[in-house]
Each structure stands twice: as structure tokens, then as C-alpha cells.
N, C-alpha and C positions, 0 to 999 in steps of 0.2 A: 513585549520585549523587542527592542529595536534589533533589526537585522535577521530575526528568525520569523518564519511564517507562523501564524497564529496556531495552527494545528501542531507544529513542531514544539512550540513552547509548552502546550498542555501535555504533550507526550513526555517531555523531560520532567515536568513537575509531577506528573502522575507516577513516573518511574521512581523518582526520589521519595515520594510519599509511600509507595509500595515497599521500598527498602526500609524505611523507618518503621512501618507497621510490622514487617517481618522481624526486625531487631527487637521491637517492643514485645512482640509475641514470644520470642525466644526467652527474653528476660523474665516475663511472667511465668512461662512454663518452668524455668529453673527455680523460681521463687516458690511455686506451689508443689514442686516435685517432692517425692518422698526422700527424706534424708538418707544418706548412705548407711548401710548396715555396719554395725560395729562387730569386729571379729572377737573382741573380748580379750582377756589376758590369756597367754599361752598356758597349756596344761603344766601343772607343777612337776618339776623334775628335780631330783637330788643330784648335785654334782659334788662328789667327794673323791677320796682316793679309790683307785680301782680295787675291786674285790680280789684279794690274793687267791682265793679258791678258784676264780674263773680263769686266771692267767698263770700258766706254767711255762716257763722258758727253760731250755736246757742251760747248764752252766756255760759261761763264756770259755772259749778255748781257741787261742790263736797264737801265732808266732810271726814276727816280721823282722826284717833287717834291711838296711840300706847304707851305702857308703859313697861319698863323693870325694875324689882326689883330682883336682884340676891344677896342675903346676903353673900354667900361664897366669891364672888369676890368683893363685895362692890359696884357693879354697881346699880345705881338708877337714871333713867332718863325717859323722856317721851315727847311727842309732840302731839298737837291737832291743826287742822286747818280747816276752813270753807271758801268756796268761793261762791259768788253769783255775776255773771257778773264781773264787774271791782272791786268789793269790797271783800277784803280778811281780815280775822282776825284769830288770833290763839295765842298759847302760847306753851312754852316748858320749861322744868326744868331739872336740873342736880344736883346731890349731889356732892359737891366739895371735894377734898381730905382733906381740913381743917375742914370738918364736916358741913359747911353751905350748905343751899339749895339755888341755884340761880334759879330765875324764870324770864322769859322774856315774856311779853305780847306785841303783835304787831298788827298793822292794816295797810292796804293799801286801800285807797279810790281813785280809778281811777288813775290819774297821780300825786297824792299828794306825792308819795314817801313812804318809809318804816318808820313808826313811831313806836318806841319801848319804852317800860318802863321796866327797869331792877331793880329787888329787890332781897334782900338776907334775908334769915331767919336763925336764930340761931347765935351763936357766934363762931368765928374761934378758933379751938383748935389745938395746935401743940404738938405732943408727945415729951417727953423728949428724948434727944439724948442718944442712947444706947452705951455701951462700945463696941468698935470694937472687933470682934472676927475673928479668923482664924481657921477653922476646929473645932469650938466649944471651943477653948481655947482663953482667953483674950490676946490681943496684948500687948506687953510691953509699958509702959507709956513713956519711953525715952530710947534713945540708950546709950550704954556705950562706944561708939567709941570716941577716942580722936583725 
């Protein structure tokens, strides 16, 4: 090899050969190695509904109530509910944008379903449409484009 002393050339060639031999030995070792052990299928388990005899929960029992009345934003709503076992009753209300108060009273007795009564208080009021403005100035009523 030009530029390298003869002993340096043989040292580099032998290092490369040693590396190739090590790689080849590793490949042969992997090829003849014992295949990985199989874990097999998992043990059989049955997945079904929980056994009612194993789980006993006390009947549900709770009461809650909240109310929001924020005059600056116009938010006015609330909710109240009580539950005793399989029986639930409650009510909620909301001030609608048209000024009416919507009230919903409901009850659920066991598997009877959700029974609700909806009522409205007040009369709907709709504000007069205002003249459209852009940056504080009234918009033109019609265009003069022909």
C-alpha cells in the first residue's frame, strides 16, 4: 500500500479480518442457538357479568343543589336533585335569552324511565332590531352601485 509502512498495512488488514471473523462467528452462533421458548396461550378465564352474590353495594343516597345568578352576564340557572335507592327526583331551571324562565321537574322510579314536566314562566320578549353599525357609524341603507 503506498504511503503506509509494510508492517502498518498488515496490521490494518489483520484488524479488518478479525472484525469480519467476529461478525461471522456471531451470525453462526445466532443461527445454531436454541429457538426462544414459547410461553403458550394464556390460561383460560371467563369474562362475564360480575357475580351479584360477590358484590353488595348499599343503595344510592345523595342530595345536591346549586344556583348561579350573574346579572352582568345574564346567567341565571340552577339544579337540585335527590336520590334514595332507585328513586330520583329533581328540578332545574334556566333563564332563556327571550326572557322566559324554563323549569323542568323530573323523577325516576326504578326502571320506570325519566318522567319530566317542562314549564315556562313569563312572556317571550324580542328586542327591536338595531341599525347595523360599523366602527360606531351607521351602515348605508342601500348601495349606489349600478
